[in-house]
Structure formats: C-alpha cells, structure tokens
C-alpha positions as CSV (number, residue, x, y, z in Angstrom):
1,X,166.3,254.0,24.2
2,X,167.3,250.4,25.2
3,X,167.3,249.0,28.7
4,X,168.3,245.5,29.8
5,X,167.3,244.6,33.3
6,X,168.9,241.4,34.9
7,X,168.7,239.3,31.8
8,X,169.3,235.6,32.3
9,X,169.1,232.8,29.7
10,X,170.0,229.1,30.2
11,X,170.0,226.6,27.4
12,X,169.1,222.9,28.1
13,X,168.4,223.5,31.8
14,X,168.6,220.5,34.2
15,X,170.5,218.4,31.6
16,X,174.1,217.4,31.2
17,X,174.3,220.0,28.4
18,X,173.0,222.9,30.6
19,X,174.7,226.2,29.6
20,X,174.2,229.7,31.0
21,X,174.2,231.8,27.9
22,X,173.4,235.1,29.5
23,X,174.0,236.0,33.2
24,X,172.7,239.1,34.9
25,X,173.0,241.4,32.0
26,X,172.2,245.0,33.0
27,X,172.8,247.8,30.5
28,X,171.3,250.9,29.1
29,X,171.8,252.7,25.8
30,X,170.7,256.3,25.1
31,X,169.5,257.6,21.8
32,X,172.3,257.5,19.3
33,X,174.6,255.3,21.3
34,X,176.6,252.8,19.2
35,X,177.9,249.8,21.1
36,X,180.2,247.2,19.7
37,X,180.3,243.8,21.3
38,X,183.3,241.4,21.2
39,X,184.2,238.1,22.7
40,X,185.3,234.5,21.9
41,X,183.0,232.0,20.3
42,X,180.3,231.0,22.8
43,X,180.7,234.2,24.9
44,X,177.0,235.1,24.5
45,X,177.2,237.8,21.8
46,X,174.7,236.2,19.4
47,X,172.4,235.2,22.3
48,X,172.3,238.8,23.5
49,X,171.5,240.0,20.0
50,X,168.8,237.4,19.5
51,X,167.3,238.4,22.9
52,X,167.1,242.0,21.7
53,X,165.5,240.9,18.4
54,X,162.9,238.7,20.1
55,X,164.2,235.5,18.6
56,X,165.1,234.3,22.1
57,X,162.9,235.2,25.1
58,X,164.9,235.5,28.4
59,X,164.2,233.2,31.3
60,X,164.4,236.2,33.6
61,X,164.7,240.0,33.2
62,X,163.1,242.7,31.1
63,X,163.9,244.3,27.7
64,X,162.7,247.8,27.2
65,X,162.8,249.8,24.0
66,X,161.9,253.4,23.9
67,X,160.0,253.1,27.1
68,X,158.1,250.0,26.1
69,X,158.5,246.6,27.8
70,X,159.0,244.3,24.8
71,X,160.2,241.3,26.8
72,X,157.3,239.0,25.7
73,X,157.1,240.3,22.2
74,X,158.0,237.8,19.5
75,X,160.4,238.7,16.7
76,X,157.7,239.8,14.3
77,X,156.1,242.1,16.8
78,X,159.4,243.7,17.6
79,X,160.1,244.4,13.9
80,X,158.4,247.8,14.3
81,X,161.2,248.8,16.7
82,X,164.2,246.9,15.2
83,X,166.2,246.8,12.0
84,X,168.7,244.0,11.6
85,X,171.4,243.0,9.2
86,X,172.7,239.4,9.4
87,X,176.2,237.9,8.7
88,X,175.0,236.0,5.7
89,X,174.3,238.3,2.7
90,X,171.6,235.7,1.7
91,X,169.6,236.4,4.8
92,X,167.3,239.4,5.4
93,X,166.1,239.6,1.8
94,X,163.9,237.5,-0.5
95,X,166.1,236.3,-3.4
96,X,163.2,235.5,-5.7
97,X,161.7,238.9,-5.4
98,X,162.9,242.2,-7.0
99,X,164.7,245.0,-5.2
100,X,161.5,247.0,-5.4
101,X,159.4,244.2,-3.9
102,X,161.9,243.7,-1.1
103,X,161.9,247.3,-0.2
104,X,158.1,247.3,-0.2
105,X,158.1,244.4,2.3
106,X,160.6,246.3,4.4
107,X,158.5,249.4,4.4
108,X,155.5,247.4,5.5
109,X,157.3,246.2,8.6
110,X,156.4,249.3,10.4
111,X,152.8,249.6,9.2
112,X,149.5,247.8,10.0
113,X,149.0,244.8,7.7
114,X,146.6,245.5,4.9
115,X,146.0,245.0,1.2
116,X,147.6,247.5,-1.1
117,X,147.3,248.1,-4.9
118,X,151.0,248.2,-5.6
119,X,154.0,250.5,-5.7
120,X,153.0,254.0,-6.7
121,X,155.2,256.3,-8.8
122,X,155.8,258.4,-5.7
123,X,156.9,255.4,-3.7
124,X,159.1,254.1,-6.5
125,X,160.9,257.5,-6.6
126,X,161.4,257.4,-2.9
127,X,163.0,253.9,-3.2
128,X,165.3,255.2,-6.0
129,X,166.2,258.2,-3.9
130,X,167.3,256.0,-1.0
131,X,169.1,253.5,-3.2
132,X,171.1,256.3,-4.9
133,X,172.7,257.1,-1.6
134,X,174.5,253.7,-1.8
135,X,176.3,254.9,-4.9
136,X,176.4,251.4,-6.5
137,X,173.7,251.8,-9.1
138,X,170.9,249.9,-7.5
139,X,168.5,252.8,-8.1
140,X,168.5,251.8,-11.8
141,X,167.8,248.1,-11.1
142,X,164.5,248.1,-9.2
143,X,163.1,245.2,-11.2
144,X,166.3,243.0,-10.7
145,X,165.8,240.0,-8.5
146,X,167.8,240.2,-5.4
147,X,169.2,236.7,-5.8
148,X,171.1,238.1,-8.9
149,X,173.0,240.7,-6.8
150,X,176.5,240.2,-5.6
151,X,177.1,239.6,-1.9
152,X,178.3,243.1,-1.3
153,X,175.3,244.6,-3.3
154,X,172.9,242.4,-1.3
155,X,174.4,243.4,2.0
156,X,174.2,247.0,1.1
157,X,170.6,246.6,0.2
158,X,169.9,244.8,3.5
159,X,171.6,247.6,5.4
160,X,169.5,250.2,3.6
161,X,166.3,248.3,4.2
162,X,167.1,247.9,7.9
163,X,167.6,251.7,8.3
164,X,165.4,253.6,5.8
165,X,162.3,253.1,8.0
166,X,164.3,254.6,10.9
167,X,164.0,251.9,13.5
168,X,164.5,252.5,17.2
169,X,167.4,250.0,17.4
170,X,169.7,248.8,14.6
171,X,171.3,245.3,15.2
172,X,174.4,244.4,13.2
173,X,175.2,240.7,13.5
174,X,178.8,240.4,12.2
175,X,177.4,241.9,9.0
176,X,180.8,242.1,7.2
177,X,182.2,238.8,8.2
178,X,181.2,237.0,5.0
179,X,182.5,239.7,2.6
180,X,185.8,240.1,0.9
181,X,187.9,243.1,2.0
182,X,186.8,245.5,-0.7
183,X,183.1,244.8,-0.1
184,X,183.7,244.9,3.7
185,X,185.1,248.4,3.4
186,X,182.0,249.5,1.4
187,X,179.6,248.1,3.9
188,X,181.5,249.7,6.9
189,X,181.4,253.0,5.1
190,X,177.7,252.8,4.5
191,X,177.1,251.6,8.1
192,X,178.8,254.7,9.5
193,X,177.0,257.0,7.1
194,X,173.5,255.6,7.7
195,X,173.9,255.4,11.5
196,X,175.0,259.0,11.6
197,X,172.3,260.2,9.2
198,X,169.4,258.6,11.2
199,X,171.1,259.0,14.6
200,X,170.4,255.3,15.2
201,X,170.9,253.5,18.5
202,X,173.1,250.6,17.3
203,X,174.3,247.3,18.6
204,X,177.1,245.7,16.5
205,X,178.5,242.2,17.2
206,X,181.9,241.7,15.7
207,X,184.9,239.3,15.9
208,X,187.3,242.0,14.8
209,X,188.8,243.9,17.7
210,X,190.1,246.7,15.6
211,X,186.6,247.2,14.1
212,X,185.1,247.2,17.6
213,X,187.5,249.9,18.6
214,X,187.1,252.0,15.5
215,X,183.3,252.1,15.5
216,X,180.8,253.5,18.0
217,X,181.1,255.3,21.3
218,X,180.8,252.2,23.6
219,X,182.3,248.8,23.7
220,X,181.3,245.6,25.7
221,X,183.5,242.5,26.0
222,X,181.6,239.3,26.8
223,X,182.6,236.0,28.2
224,X,180.5,233.0,29.5
225,X,177.3,235.1,29.1
226,X,178.6,238.1,31.1
227,X,179.7,241.6,30.1
228,X,183.0,241.5,31.8
229,X,184.5,244.8,30.5
230,X,183.1,248.0,29.0
231,X,184.6,251.2,27.8
232,X,182.9,254.4,26.8
233,X,183.8,257.7,25.0
234,X,187.4,258.8,25.4
235,X,188.3,255.7,27.3
236,X,187.2,253.6,24.4
237,X,189.0,255.8,21.9
238,X,192.3,255.2,23.7
239,X,192.0,251.4,23.6
240,X,194.2,249.2,21.5
241,X,193.9,245.5,20.6
242,X,196.7,244.7,23.1
243,X,194.7,246.6,25.8
244,X,191.6,244.4,25.2
245,X,193.6,241.2,25.3
246,X,195.3,242.3,28.5
247,X,192.0,243.4,30.1
248,X,190.5,240.0,29.3
249,X,193.5,238.2,30.9
250,X,193.4,240.4,34.0
251,X,189.7,239.9,34.5
252,X,189.4,236.2,33.7
253,X,192.9,235.0,34.7
254,X,193.4,233.4,31.3
255,X,194.2,234.3,27.7
256,X,191.3,234.8,25.3
257,X,190.8,231.7,23.2
258,X,192.8,231.5,20.0
259,X,190.0,232.0,17.6
260,X,189.2,234.7,15.0
261,X,188.4,237.2,17.8
262,X,192.0,237.9,18.4
263,X,193.9,239.9,15.7
264,X,191.4,239.6,12.8
265,X,191.4,242.6,10.6
C-alpha cells in the first residue's frame, strides 16, 4: 500500500543551517499495517509525515501509494489517497462552518470538483449514522458550528472525517498530544475502532513510548532523519519503554535526549 524508496530531504542546503531531515528512508507498508513512529524532537518524524502527505517534496527518492507514484503530487492532489489528523484540534476543520458543512467538504475530497445543490436527506442521514458511532451526541448537532465544539469533540470529528471516506493511508500527527487525559483516552479508543473497522494502513507519530508500543503491529524509531530501529509483530509486542531506551543507546552510543519522548504517558 505504501512504499518509500531512498527518500532524502535536506533543509537549507549549502548554508550554515543545512540539516539533513531525512536520510535514505526505505520502507514498505502492506494493507492494514499500522506503524507508530517515535524519536526525539528533530528526529525527522514530522518531516516524514509531511513527505507522505505531499506538504514536503523529497529531494531524492519516490513515494508510492497503492501502486501509484505520487512523489510529485502536491498535498491537494494526494488528498484522494490520504486522511490526516493533526495535533491541534483546531486544525483539519473549518471552525466557522457547521458539522454538516465540514463533513460535506471532507466527502468532496475524494470526488471530482463540481457544483452541487446541497446536502440531501439521504446524505444527511449518512452523516448522522457515521457520527453516531462516536457516541458523543454529534449526530444531533449537525448545524452546530465546529468552532463551538470542545477540543475532544473536534478531534473526534476530525478523526471521523479523515476515515469515513476510507482513504488508502491514514496519517496521525501526534493527534492526542493537545488533549487532557480523559479526552485522549476517548480519541485513542476511537482511533483503534476506526482503523480496525476500515482496515486502514496507518502511520502514527507519537512522543509517548507506551502509546507507540500499545498501538499497531509495527514500530519505527527515528534519529537524525534515519529509521535506526524497527520492530514488527511479536517482537514489537514484547517491547518495553526500557527496551526502547536501551536500543537507542546501543545504536547511537548516547542516551535519548531528555524531552517528552522519554517516559510520557
């Protein structure tokens, strides 16, 4: 479903600020694979996610999604393949528009642009059906402006909008980092349910090592633009936070930087 071939990206080349953000990234994900990505600040996690989304075009290498070379596709053209949920609950939705209008825009992401008369009764019922699966009452608030929702409600809506069109790839960009613990638990529960329901190929960036271990069937650890460690299946299931920290030290010859990537829960 996803193939990355020798991806390189350098920021500010040939200047004193030159930084290699991605270095020779070669990976492949099959349909339904769920990979979590961890690493210190500046490790390249966000750059890799943005490269998948088309926000950043690599200097070298190819990105393939479902057999299509999308390397040169800009973000808007990749939208038909990709659903994304951002860290900030304020991102990914239009606050001045209603829940119904936001869902209509999301639905249009996968269709050819054209004029339409409005939301039909059948489509409105479809939206309500999807919203009811969240079990937080949004199906009865279709005409509520999204800007009036709480952070957790808005993130739940963003997650639903990113998945109900069944994209080829789901990108989760630290999508629980800005939420309080109770809302974080809700969003993680919904994430697991929606990914399993649609059998989505998923890439989740997180600073929380326990979260990275608990979710998905694959794990990548990044540092200085490289994937320096990976674990799959049963090997991943046996990992602990202590194992990850020790693996980092064994591979890099130093301890992981003391930031929120360490023992965050």
